C-alpha positions as CSV (number, residue, x, y, z in Angstrom):
1,M,14.9,-21.3,-0.9
2,K,15.1,-18.8,2.0
3,K,13.1,-16.4,0.2
4,Y,10.2,-19.0,-0.3
5,L,9.9,-20.0,3.4
6,K,10.3,-16.1,4.5
7,I,7.1,-15.4,2.3
8,T,5.3,-18.3,3.5
9,L,6.0,-17.2,7.1
10,T,5.0,-13.5,6.5
11,I,1.7,-14.8,4.9
12,F,0.8,-17.0,7.6
13,I,1.9,-14.3,10.5
14,V,-0.6,-12.0,8.3
15,A,-3.5,-14.1,8.5
16,F,-3.0,-15.2,11.9
17,L,-3.5,-11.3,12.7
18,L,-6.1,-10.4,10.8
19,G,-7.8,-13.5,11.8
20,T,-7.6,-11.7,15.5
21,V,-9.3,-8.6,14.1
22,N,-12.2,-10.2,12.9
23,A,-11.5,-9.8,8.9
24,H,-12.9,-11.7,6.4
25,A,-10.9,-14.1,4.6
26,K,-12.7,-13.6,1.6
27,A,-12.3,-9.3,1.3
28,E,-8.9,-9.0,-0.4
29,I,-7.0,-11.4,-2.9
30,S,-3.2,-11.4,-2.5
31,I,-1.6,-11.6,-6.1
32,M,1.7,-13.7,-6.0
33,D,4.5,-14.0,-9.0
34,V,1.6,-14.0,-11.5
35,T,3.0,-13.5,-15.2
36,I,2.0,-11.0,-17.3
37,P,1.6,-12.3,-21.0
38,V,3.8,-10.9,-23.6
39,F,2.5,-8.1,-26.1
40,E,-0.5,-6.6,-23.5
41,G,-1.7,-10.2,-23.4
42,S,-3.9,-10.1,-20.2
43,W,-3.4,-12.5,-17.1
44,I,-6.9,-13.4,-15.7
45,S,-7.8,-14.2,-12.4
46,G,-10.1,-16.7,-11.6
47,N,-14.0,-15.7,-10.4
48,Y,-14.7,-14.3,-6.9
49,E,-18.1,-13.6,-5.6
50,K,-18.8,-10.0,-4.3
51,D,-21.2,-9.3,-1.8
52,T,-21.0,-5.7,-0.9
53,W,-21.9,-2.7,-2.5
54,T,-18.2,-1.5,-2.2
55,V,-15.8,0.1,-5.0
56,Q,-13.1,-2.2,-6.0
57,S,-9.7,-1.4,-5.8
58,V,-6.1,-2.8,-6.7
59,K,-2.2,-2.4,-5.3
60,K,0.8,-3.6,-7.0
61,Q,3.3,-4.0,-5.0
62,D,6.2,-4.8,-7.6
63,C,5.9,-5.9,-11.3
64,I,9.3,-6.8,-12.7
65,D,10.2,-7.7,-16.7
66,N,11.5,-11.5,-16.6
67,I,14.4,-10.2,-19.3
68,S,15.7,-7.4,-17.9
69,G,14.6,-7.0,-14.7
70,D,13.3,-3.5,-14.8
71,G,10.1,-2.2,-13.6
72,R,7.0,-2.6,-15.5
73,V,3.6,-0.3,-15.6
74,I,0.6,-2.1,-15.0
75,L,-2.6,-1.8,-16.2
76,A,-5.7,-3.5,-14.2
77,K,-9.6,-3.7,-14.7
78,A,-12.2,-5.6,-13.0
79,H,-15.2,-7.5,-15.1
80,A,-18.4,-8.8,-14.2
81,T,-18.8,-12.5,-15.4
82,W,-22.6,-11.7,-14.7
83,N,-22.7,-8.9,-17.4
84,E,-20.2,-9.0,-20.4
85,N,-20.6,-5.2,-20.6
86,S,-19.8,-4.5,-17.0
87,S,-16.2,-3.5,-16.7
88,S,-14.3,-1.2,-15.0
89,N,-12.0,1.1,-17.3
90,W,-8.2,0.0,-17.6
91,T,-6.9,1.6,-14.3
92,E,-2.8,1.5,-14.2
93,T,-1.7,0.2,-10.9
94,V,0.6,2.1,-8.1
95,K,3.0,1.0,-6.1
96,N,2.3,0.6,-2.6
97,A,-1.1,2.4,-3.0
98,Y,-5.1,1.2,-4.0
99,V,-6.3,2.3,-6.9
100,N,-10.0,2.4,-7.2
101,F,-11.5,1.3,-10.2
102,N,-13.7,3.7,-12.1
103,G,-16.7,2.3,-14.5
104,G,-18.8,-0.8,-15.2
105,D,-20.3,-0.7,-11.8
106,T,-17.8,-2.2,-9.6
107,A,-19.6,-1.7,-6.2
108,N,-22.3,-4.3,-7.5
109,P,-22.4,-8.0,-5.7
110,G,-21.6,-10.8,-8.0
111,S,-19.0,-12.9,-10.1
112,W,-15.7,-10.7,-10.9
113,R,-12.6,-11.1,-12.3
114,L,-9.6,-9.3,-12.0
115,Y,-7.4,-8.7,-15.3
116,L,-3.9,-7.4,-15.3
117,K,-1.5,-6.7,-18.0
118,S,1.2,-4.9,-19.1
119,N,1.0,-0.7,-20.2
120,K,3.1,-1.8,-23.6
121,F,3.5,-3.8,-26.5
122,L,6.4,-5.9,-25.3
123,P,8.3,-9.1,-26.0
124,T,8.7,-10.4,-22.8
125,T,6.7,-11.7,-20.0
126,A,6.4,-10.0,-16.1
127,S,6.2,-10.9,-12.6
128,F,3.2,-9.4,-10.5
129,W,2.8,-9.4,-6.9
130,G,-0.1,-7.4,-5.3
131,S,-3.8,-7.3,-3.6
132,W,-7.2,-7.1,-5.2
133,R,-9.9,-5.5,-2.5
134,Y,-13.3,-7.0,-4.1
135,N,-15.3,-6.5,-0.6
136,A,-13.1,-3.9,0.8
137,N,-15.9,-2.9,3.9
138,Q,-15.6,-6.3,5.2
139,I,-12.0,-5.6,6.7
140,T,-12.7,-4.5,10.3
């Protein structure tokens, strides 16, 4: 229970600090403890409206196999919901570093979703923590 209290308090403090430096709340999405499906299945975010002309990026804070506790390599892509043919390439996430998406016109405004999947065809789920920047230049 203390772990969740610390996480909640940390999120509150970060949100407060971002509010004091004039950051827009919808520039970055925190992804906390989402389940990556088995056998390269994809976790799919909700739709997020992007209104800037900046390339999107993703960061992995951690991803752990739910059975073995081992680290997991995760691939991510951004997908435009307004154009079925506009998806970035699958990009390997990097621990504690943002990686820009390539391909798929991810700089274009519009409605976007984030897809996450395991790099390997494994029979176990994994838990992922990270961030998705879809309006990167709004952080000031």
